[in-house]
N, C-alpha and C positions, 0 to 999 in steps of 0.2 A: 844648827837646830831653830827652825821657824816658831816663833810665837801660837799660841791658840789665837784663833780670829776671836772671840770672846774678850781675850783679853785686852787684846790691840784696840777693840771698839771703845773700851773705859781709859784707856791710857790719854793722856792729854800732856802736852808740854809744861814745865813746871813754871817758866819765863813768861808767854802768853797765852798758855790754854788751849793754843789750837790743836788738832788733830796728829798723829804720829806717824810714820809710816815707816813698813818694816821694811830693811835692808839688809837685813841680817842673812838670805840665801846668796844675795850680788856680792858681796863684798868679803874680801880676808878678814876685815874684823867687821862681827857682826854690831851692825847698831840701828837706832833708830833716830830720824831725823824730823825735824820738826816741818808740819806742812805751812807753816805760819809765811807770808811773804817778808815781811821785816824780820824776821826771828832766823829763821833756818837751819838753828844748833842740832848738833848731832851728837844723840845720848849711847853712852856703847854699851854691851849687852853681853855680859860676865856670866860664864857657866848657865846661860840661858837665862839671865833674870837682869832684865834693865835697871841701869843706873840712871836713875833719873835726877842727878845733881845737877843744877846749873856750874857748879865749878866742875865737875867733872865732864861736861860735855865739849864739843870739840867745835871750833867757831865754823862758820860758812867760809870759803877759800873769797 
């Protein structure tokens, strides 16, 4: 289930405050990806709710 566009506009990466990109429709495991060049953390979306905790984020490969 994709996130509402209005919600995505106000969400930001808690680590670097960059905008987030919705990869929910593209992946088996829905997530929001940080667009910051030095960050790139991937935050999970569980039951349509973004989990914006740095400890829960997946580090870029």
